[in-house]
N, C-alpha and C positions, 0 to 999 in steps of 0.2 A: 675341780677347782672350787666349786661352790661349797663343798664339804670342808675343804681346807680353810676357807675364809670363816666358815661357821665355827670351826674348832679354835682358830686363832682368837676370834672374838669371845668365845665362851671362856677361854682361859685368860682373857684380859691381857694378852700380850701387847695388843694395840687397841686404842679406843677409836672406833669408827662405826658408822651406821651402814647397814647392809640392806639392799633390795635385790632379791633373786629374780631377775627379770628374764623372761623367756618370750621370744618373738615367734609366733606361728606364721610363717610366710605362705602358708597354704598346704600344710601337711594333710595327708589323708587321715581317716579316723584311727587307724591302727598305729600310725607313727605318733599322733598326738597322745594316744593312750599310753604309749611306751614312755614318753617324756614324763607324763604325770605319774606313772608307776615308779619310775626311777626316783623321782623327787619324794614320793611317799615313802619308799623303802629307806631312803637316806634321812628322812625327817627334815626335808628342806621345804619351807613355805614359799613356793614360786608364785610370781605374778605373771600371768600370760596375757599378751595382747596380740591381736591379729593384724596382718598386712596382706597385700595382694601381690607380693613380689613374684611368686611362682607364675601367676597369670601374666604378669608384665613381661618377664623374660621368656615366656613360652613362645613369643613371637619371633625370637631370634633363632635362626636355623642352625648355626654352628654353636659350639659350646658357649653358653652364656655365663660361665662361672665368674669371670672378672666383674661383669656388671652386677650380678647377683650379690657378690661379696660387698661391693661398694654400697649397694642399696640396703643391704642388711645393716651395715655399720651406720648408715645415715638414719635409719629407723630407730636403731638402738640409742644413738646419741640423742635424737629428738625426744624419745619417750623418757630416757633417763633424766634429761634436763627438765622435762615437764614434772617429773616426780621429785625434783629438788636434789638430784645427785650431781656430783662434780667429776665423777670418773666412771668409765665403763671398763670392765676387765674381760679380756678375751682369752680363750683357752689355747692359743698357739703354743706349741712346745718346741724343744730343741731341734727335733727332726724337721719340723715345719720350717725352721729358720734356715738350716743348711740346704734344704730342698729349694727354698725360695731364692737363695743366693745363686745356686747353679741354674735354676730356671731363668733368672734374669739375664745371665750371661749367654746361655745357649739359645734361648728363644726371644729375648728382648734386647740383645746387644747392649747391655748395661750392667754396671756393677753397683749393687745396692743390697741392703739386707732388711729384714724385719727389725724394727726398733723395739726395745723392751718397754719404752714408754714414749709418748709424743703428745703434744698439744694439738687439739682439733683446730683446723683452719676455718671450718664453717660454723662451729658452735662455740661461741665465746665462753671461756671459763671452764670448758670441758677438756678432759684428758683421757687418753687411752693407755691402759697398762696391760702387760702380758706377764702375769705372775709365774706361769709355768715355763718361762723362757729357757731355763736350764734343766728342765725335767725331760727325761727321755721317754719317747713314745712307748717303748717296751715296758717301762715301769708303770705307766698309766694303764696299759692293757692288763698287766699283772694285778693291779689294784682292782680294776673292773672285774676280772675273773674271780678274784678272792671274794668279792662282795656279790657275786652272781648277778651282775648287771648286764644290760644289753644297750649299747650305744647306737645312735643313728649315724650313718656315714654322711649322707647328704639328704636323701629322701625327696629330691626335687623331681619334677615331671620329666626333666631331660634325662636323668639317669634311669627313670622308670621305662623310658621308651627308646633309649639310644641303641644303635646297632652295634656298638663296640663294647657292650656289657658282657662280662664273662660269668660263667656258672657260679663262681665263688663270690659274686656280688660286686667285684671290682670293675672298673671301666678303664679303657685305654686313654686315660687323661695324661696331660703333660706332667702332672705331679707324680702319678704312679710310674711313668716312664723314668722320671728322675730318681725316684726311690729305688727302682731296680738298678739304675746306673750306679748309684752310690754303693749298693750292695755288691755289685760286680767289682767295683774299684777296691772295695774293702778286702777282697780276696787276696790282693797283692800288696795292699797297704793298710794295715790295721788302724792307722792313725788318720785315715782320710776324712772321717767325720769331724774330728776335732780340728784338723788342719783347715778344712773349709770354714768352720765356725770362726776360728782364730784369724783367718785371713782378713776379716773385716776390722780387726784391731791392729793390723800391721800394714796399712796403706801408706806407701811412700809417695807423696805428691811430687817429689823430684823426678820420678820415673813414670808419671801419668801424662799422657798426651793432652787430655782435656777433661775438665770436671765442671760440675755445676755447684754453685753455692747461692742459696736463696734465689734460685731461678735464673741466676746470671752465669753464663758460660765463661770459663777461664781456660786459655790455651797456653801451653808451655812457651810458645813464641812471644807471648805478651811480655815476658821478662827475659827473653833469650839474649 
């Protein structure tokens, strides 16, 4: 994503300023070096700042992923605003979106999606954007391999020590389980991924029991 932004700016397709911001939440020396090596290979001048997120979430016995993600975003918002930025761009892709939709339904008893952009509720004037929203994970991996790059999966202390880690480096996380479920469903329905994605564009409120808008619950009985 950083390279895409760099190329767009280089060819003057859009006028904007860029800061390539990297947060080190407590990486070990090897993982920190990998990030720096990737940036150097791509010619991307990164700005790295440290946080203690890994140490903080280390105290949580079960999977700390949700808290870790929220803390990462908060640190990025804060540092970006300090540097005079008005947006942060995250690298979530198409596959992340459909996995999040299913995870919310199966594990959270809710229907929601990752938004392509949204205004920050805690940092005034800041916005979050997801430029890779329509890009498939397989295409990103193909680009990575073509450029002989190596990406970090998570690299947190939890995945280093968890008892559900597999020899291929993956873990028995809810997201991985959901990814496997989608792959299984695709065997009988080749359109399952696009159908999940498009379902968030085809919500019929006339057939929804209850929904929330701006934090207020609305029930179909309110207007029955």
